[in-house]
N, C-alpha and C positions, 0 to 999 in steps of 0.2 A: 297181540294180534298183528299179523303181517299186513302190509298195505294191500296185498292181493286178496286177502280175506274179506276186504270191504267191497270187492267188485260183485256186481250181479252176475248171473249166469250169462246173460247176453253180452255184457261188457267183457267177460272172460272169453266168450266165443269170438267176439270181434277182435280182441287182442291176439288170439291164436291165429285167426285168419290173416291179420296183418303180418304176423311172424312168418306165415306161409307165403307171403308176397302178393296177396290179392289186393287189388285196388278197391276204393270205396264202392264203385259200381259193382264189381264182382262180389264183394261182401254183401251188398244189398240184395243182389239176385240170389245169393247162396242162402241167406237167412229169411228172404221173403219180405223185405221192407224197402224203404227209400234210402237214397244216398244221404239225405239230410238227417235221417234217424241215425245212420251209421256215424255221421259227423258228430252228432250229439253224444253217442256212446263213446266215441274217441275222446271228446273234450272232457267228459266225466272221468274216463279212465286215466287220462293224462293227469288230471287233478289229484285223483286218489293215489296214483303211483308216484307222483312227483317227477314225471318225465315231460319233455317239451316237444318231442317229435315222434313220428312213426318209427324212425330208426331206433331211438332210445327205447320205445315200447317193444320193438322186435328183439332188441338186445336183452331187455328185462325178461321177456318170455323165454328166450333161448337160455338165459342163465338160471332159469327156474324150471328146467325140464323140457322145454320145447313142446313137442306134440303131446307129451304126457302131462303138461301143466294144467291142472285143474279141469280136465276135460270131462264134463258130465256125460254119463252113458246115454242120455236121451238125445244128444246132438245127432242130427242126420249126417250121414257120410256124404262128402262131395261126390258129384257124379263124374 
């Protein structure tokens, strides 16, 4: 099992939005939650993937397909 297979749908969505360059506030607004919840998703994602920063997370996503990286069909498209 790959480390990214351990991520929840929301963790994957947040990671993809980080890769797209959104801030925590923008991610929170995009997925309809608070910045603190986004920070919690990021902390969990960092632990599961073994990365230490948003940059490393973005590079991980980019090296695993970028926009096509585990994107569930039910995600709403950004406005």
